Z-matrix of the N, CA and C atoms (Angstrom, degrees):
N
C 1 1.447
C 2 1.528 1 110.27
N 3 1.328 2 116.12 1 -46.16
C 4 1.465 3 120.10 2 -179.05
C 5 1.519 4 111.06 3 -62.50
N 6 1.330 5 116.41 4 -46.04
C 7 1.462 6 119.21 5 -176.64
C 8 1.525 7 111.62 6 -70.02
N 9 1.323 8 117.60 7 -33.53
C 10 1.465 9 118.36 8 176.99
C 11 1.528 10 109.92 9 -67.63
N 12 1.349 11 117.30 10 -38.72
C 13 1.456 12 120.10 11 176.22
C 14 1.518 13 111.93 12 -63.62
N 15 1.326 14 116.58 13 -40.97
C 16 1.465 15 119.87 14 176.95
C 17 1.524 16 111.41 15 -63.94
N 18 1.327 17 116.68 16 -40.14
C 19 1.464 18 120.68 17 -179.59
C 20 1.530 19 110.50 18 -65.91
N 21 1.346 20 117.04 19 -46.94
C 22 1.461 21 119.23 20 178.62
C 23 1.524 22 111.47 21 -64.37
N 24 1.306 23 117.77 22 -38.80
C 25 1.457 24 121.05 23 178.06
C 26 1.514 25 112.29 24 -65.05
N 27 1.326 26 116.23 25 -35.77
C 28 1.468 27 120.45 26 178.36
C 29 1.519 28 111.43 27 -62.43
N 30 1.329 29 116.34 28 -37.05
C 31 1.456 30 120.41 29 -178.73
C 32 1.521 31 112.61 30 -89.82
N 33 1.329 32 117.86 31 5.46
C 34 1.458 33 121.32 32 172.15
C 35 1.513 34 115.45 33 87.40
N 36 1.312 35 118.36 34 12.98
C 37 1.464 36 119.97 35 178.95
C 38 1.528 37 109.51 36 -71.23
N 39 1.315 38 116.37 37 141.17
C 40 1.463 39 121.27 38 177.75
C 41 1.521 40 108.91 39 -127.16
N 42 1.331 41 115.60 40 159.64
C 43 1.463 42 120.80 41 176.30
C 44 1.523 43 107.96 42 -129.32
N 45 1.312 44 114.75 43 161.77
C 46 1.470 45 120.58 44 -179.36
C 47 1.532 46 109.14 45 -66.08
N 48 1.333 47 117.87 46 145.55
C 49 1.476 48 120.63 47 -179.30
C 50 1.526 49 114.98 48 -55.50
N 51 1.350 50 120.34 49 -39.98
C 52 1.476 51 117.61 50 177.72
C 53 1.531 52 112.98 51 -63.40
N 54 1.327 53 116.16 52 -36.82
C 55 1.469 54 119.86 53 178.16
C 56 1.526 55 109.58 54 -67.50
N 57 1.319 56 116.87 55 -38.69
C 58 1.464 57 120.94 56 178.42
C 59 1.523 58 110.95 57 -62.79
N 60 1.336 59 117.03 58 -44.43
C 61 1.461 60 120.59 59 179.27
C 62 1.525 61 111.23 60 -64.13
N 63 1.337 62 116.65 61 -41.63
C 64 1.459 63 119.71 62 178.90
C 65 1.515 64 110.73 63 -63.56
N 66 1.320 65 117.62 64 -45.81
C 67 1.463 66 120.95 65 -178.47
C 68 1.523 67 110.62 66 -63.77
N 69 1.323 68 117.65 67 -38.94
C 70 1.464 69 121.13 68 179.04
C 71 1.525 70 110.72 69 -64.57
N 72 1.328 71 116.27 70 -47.71
C 73 1.465 72 120.15 71 -179.38
C 74 1.530 73 111.49 72 -66.37
N 75 1.312 74 116.62 73 -41.60
C 76 1.456 75 120.72 74 -179.44
C 77 1.530 76 110.80 75 -65.37
N 78 1.320 77 117.20 76 -39.31
C 79 1.459 78 120.68 77 176.44
C 80 1.525 79 112.27 78 -62.88
N 81 1.328 80 116.29 79 -40.73
C 82 1.460 81 120.30 80 177.20
C 83 1.522 82 111.00 81 -64.69
N 84 1.329 83 116.63 82 -42.25
C 85 1.468 84 120.20 83 178.54
C 86 1.522 85 110.59 84 -61.96
N 87 1.316 86 117.99 85 -44.18
C 88 1.463 87 120.56 86 178.31
C 89 1.521 88 111.79 87 -62.82
N 90 1.310 89 117.03 88 -40.19
C 91 1.469 90 121.17 89 179.68
C 92 1.526 91 110.70 90 -63.85
N 93 1.325 92 117.12 91 -48.45
C 94 1.469 93 120.57 92 -179.42
C 95 1.522 94 110.35 93 -64.03
N 96 1.319 95 117.50 94 -39.35
C 97 1.465 96 120.94 95 178.07
C 98 1.528 97 110.81 96 -62.86
N 99 1.320 98 117.29 97 -45.37
C 100 1.467 99 120.36 98 -179.65
C 101 1.523 100 111.29 99 -62.98
N 102 1.313 101 117.58 100 -41.50
C 103 1.466 102 120.69 101 177.71
C 104 1.526 103 110.03 102 -64.79
N 105 1.324 104 117.41 103 -42.60
C 106 1.462 105 121.07 104 179.40
C 107 1.511 106 112.56 105 -62.95
N 108 1.320 107 117.72 106 -41.45
C 109 1.460 108 121.27 107 178.97
C 110 1.536 109 109.97 108 -65.35
N 111 1.315 110 116.81 109 -40.27
C 112 1.466 111 119.81 110 -177.91
C 113 1.514 112 113.91 111 -73.39
N 114 1.313 113 117.67 112 -33.63
C 115 1.462 114 121.31 113 -172.41
C 116 1.524 115 112.24 114 -104.79
N 117 1.314 116 118.48 115 -17.71
C 118 1.449 117 123.96 116 -170.89
C 119 1.512 118 117.59 117 -44.33
N 120 1.332 119 120.39 118 -62.08
C 121 1.459 120 120.10 119 -175.22
C 122 1.529 121 113.55 120 -62.09
N 123 1.299 122 117.08 121 -43.19
C 124 1.466 123 120.41 122 178.49
C 125 1.511 124 112.31 123 -67.24
N 126 1.319 125 117.24 124 -33.29
C 127 1.460 126 120.81 125 -179.84
C 128 1.517 127 110.50 126 -67.01
N 129 1.331 128 117.17 127 -45.42
C 130 1.465 129 120.31 128 -179.72
C 131 1.528 130 110.67 129 -62.96
N 132 1.318 131 117.37 130 -41.89
C 133 1.463 132 121.52 131 178.61
C 134 1.526 133 110.73 132 -63.56
N 135 1.315 134 116.26 133 -44.24
C 136 1.462 135 120.84 134 -179.68
C 137 1.526 136 111.47 135 -66.94
N 138 1.321 137 116.57 136 -36.82
C 139 1.465 138 120.06 137 179.91
C 140 1.527 139 110.90 138 -66.25
N 141 1.331 140 116.69 139 -37.06
C 142 1.460 141 119.31 140 177.46
C 143 1.516 142 111.64 141 -65.49
N 144 1.332 143 117.41 142 -37.93
C 145 1.465 144 121.42 143 -177.90
C 146 1.515 145 113.35 144 -79.03
N 147 1.323 146 116.12 145 -47.84
C 148 1.464 147 121.01 146 -169.64
C 149 1.523 148 112.97 147 -117.46
N 150 1.308 149 118.54 148 14.34
C 151 1.463 150 121.79 149 -172.23
C 152 1.512 151 114.53 150 -62.34
N 153 1.327 152 117.79 151 -49.87
C 154 1.459 153 120.29 152 -175.53
C 155 1.530 154 112.57 153 -64.63
N 156 1.347 155 119.37 154 -49.14
C 157 1.474 156 117.51 155 179.67
C 158 1.531 157 113.25 156 -61.78
N 159 1.323 158 117.00 157 -39.61
C 160 1.463 159 119.24 158 -179.19
C 161 1.528 160 111.26 159 -68.74
N 162 1.328 161 117.06 160 -37.58
C 163 1.464 162 119.42 161 176.96
C 164 1.515 163 111.70 162 -68.38
N 165 1.327 164 118.02 163 -34.93
C 166 1.464 165 120.25 164 175.81
C 167 1.523 166 111.31 165 -66.38
N 168 1.322 167 117.21 166 -39.10
C 169 1.473 168 120.29 167 176.23
C 170 1.530 169 109.90 168 -63.22
N 171 1.338 170 117.06 169 -43.53
C 172 1.466 171 120.62 170 179.14
C 173 1.527 172 111.03 171 -62.84
N 174 1.332 173 116.88 172 -44.07
C 175 1.467 174 119.99 173 179.15
C 176 1.525 175 110.77 174 -64.62
N 177 1.331 176 117.40 175 -40.24
C 178 1.466 177 120.55 176 176.93
C 179 1.516 178 112.37 177 -62.20
N 180 1.321 179 116.57 178 -38.48
C 181 1.463 180 120.70 179 178.04
C 182 1.522 181 111.07 180 -64.43
N 183 1.324 182 116.58 181 -43.04
C 184 1.473 183 120.59 182 179.01
C 185 1.526 184 110.57 183 -65.29
N 186 1.322 185 116.56 184 -43.86
C 187 1.469 186 120.13 185 179.93
C 188 1.522 187 111.02 186 -64.39
N 189 1.332 188 116.90 187 -41.92
C 190 1.466 189 120.19 188 178.25
C 191 1.527 190 111.44 189 -63.68
N 192 1.330 191 116.40 190 -40.06
C 193 1.465 192 119.66 191 177.40
C 194 1.521 193 112.21 192 -64.59
N 195 1.323 194 116.05 193 -41.49
C 196 1.468 195 119.69 194 178.43
C 197 1.525 196 110.69 195 -66.07
N 198 1.330 197 117.31 196 -41.18
C 199 1.466 198 120.35 197 178.29
C 200 1.519 199 111.07 198 -63.64
N 201 1.313 200 116.77 199 -38.22
C 202 1.463 201 120.26 200 177.81
C 203 1.521 202 110.81 201 -65.28
N 204 1.339 203 116.37 202 -44.36
C 205 1.464 204 119.98 203 -179.08
C 206 1.523 205 111.75 204 -64.62
N 207 1.319 206 116.86 205 -38.64
C 208 1.463 207 120.47 206 -178.69
C 209 1.521 208 111.03 207 -73.51
N 210 1.328 209 117.10 208 -38.15
C 211 1.463 210 119.85 209 -174.76
C 212 1.520 211 113.77 210 -82.02
N 213 1.328 212 117.72 211 -18.44
C 214 1.465 213 120.11 212 -175.43
C 215 1.534 214 113.15 213 -58.71
N 216 1.337 215 119.89 214 -47.26
C 217 1.475 216 118.73 215 -179.05
C 218 1.529 217 113.38 216 -64.33
N 219 1.318 218 118.24 217 -22.45
C 220 1.461 219 121.47 218 -177.88
C 221 1.524 220 112.94 219 -94.28
N 222 1.322 221 117.80 220 0.32
C 223 1.459 222 120.91 221 179.10
C 224 1.518 223 113.71 222 76.75
N 225 1.313 224 116.95 223 17.99
C 226 1.456 225 120.27 224 -178.24
C 227 1.528 226 113.06 225 -90.83
N 228 1.324 227 117.17 226 0.35
C 229 1.459 228 120.55 227 -177.14
C 230 1.522 229 111.24 228 -61.44
N 231 1.325 230 117.42 229 -40.91
C 232 1.469 231 119.96 230 178.92
C 233 1.514 232 111.51 231 -64.37
N 234 1.304 233 116.92 232 -37.91
C 235 1.462 234 120.94 233 179.88
C 236 1.526 235 110.23 234 -65.93
N 237 1.332 236 116.75 235 -44.42
C 238 1.466 237 120.22 236 179.68
C 239 1.518 238 110.69 237 -64.60
N 240 1.325 239 117.47 238 -43.38
C 241 1.468 240 120.77 239 178.93
C 242 1.521 241 110.68 240 -62.30
N 243 1.312 242 117.58 241 -42.80
C 244 1.461 243 120.47 242 179.19
C 245 1.521 244 110.82 243 -63.68
N 246 1.326 245 117.65 244 -40.11
C 247 1.461 246 119.98 245 178.68
C 248 1.519 247 111.38 246 -66.81
N 249 1.320 248 117.15 247 -38.16
C 250 1.454 249 119.96 248 177.71
C 251 1.517 250 112.01 249 -65.01
N 252 1.336 251 115.84 250 -41.29
C 253 1.467 252 119.51 251 178.00
C 254 1.517 253 110.23 252 -62.28
N 255 1.313 254 116.76 253 -41.77
C 256 1.466 255 120.12 254 178.62
C 257 1.523 256 110.28 255 -64.51
N 258 1.325 257 117.18 256 -44.13
C 259 1.457 258 120.65 257 -179.07
C 260 1.520 259 112.34 258 -65.10
N 261 1.329 260 116.87 259 -40.47
C 262 1.451 261 120.00 260 -174.41
C 263 1.533 262 113.78 261 -82.43
N 264 1.320 263 117.19 262 -37.35
C 265 1.467 264 118.46 263 -168.89
C 266 1.517 265 114.26 264 -115.06
N 267 1.309 266 119.76 265 -11.74
C 268 1.463 267 120.98 266 -175.35
C 269 1.527 268 110.64 267 -111.04
N 270 1.272 269 117.67 268 50.83
C 271 1.478 270 120.58 269 -179.54
C 272 1.497 271 110.74 270 -83.70
């Protein structure tokens, strides 16, 4: 599909915008479906075993990123980094 689109685009072929939107959305749906079918059973099993720790790590990453973004204009980034280094490595 990708190579045929590249070939038609190279030769200047165009399609109507509604057809383009449909093909884009349909391609995304097929991609997500294929990934879900391939990963589905293992993903559910893994989520039951390791779901809470991995979600806590993800939430911590988001919170740390938000704290960094908020503190940067106030010059608090160095303070936060120093506190993290102390918390992580100076036990």
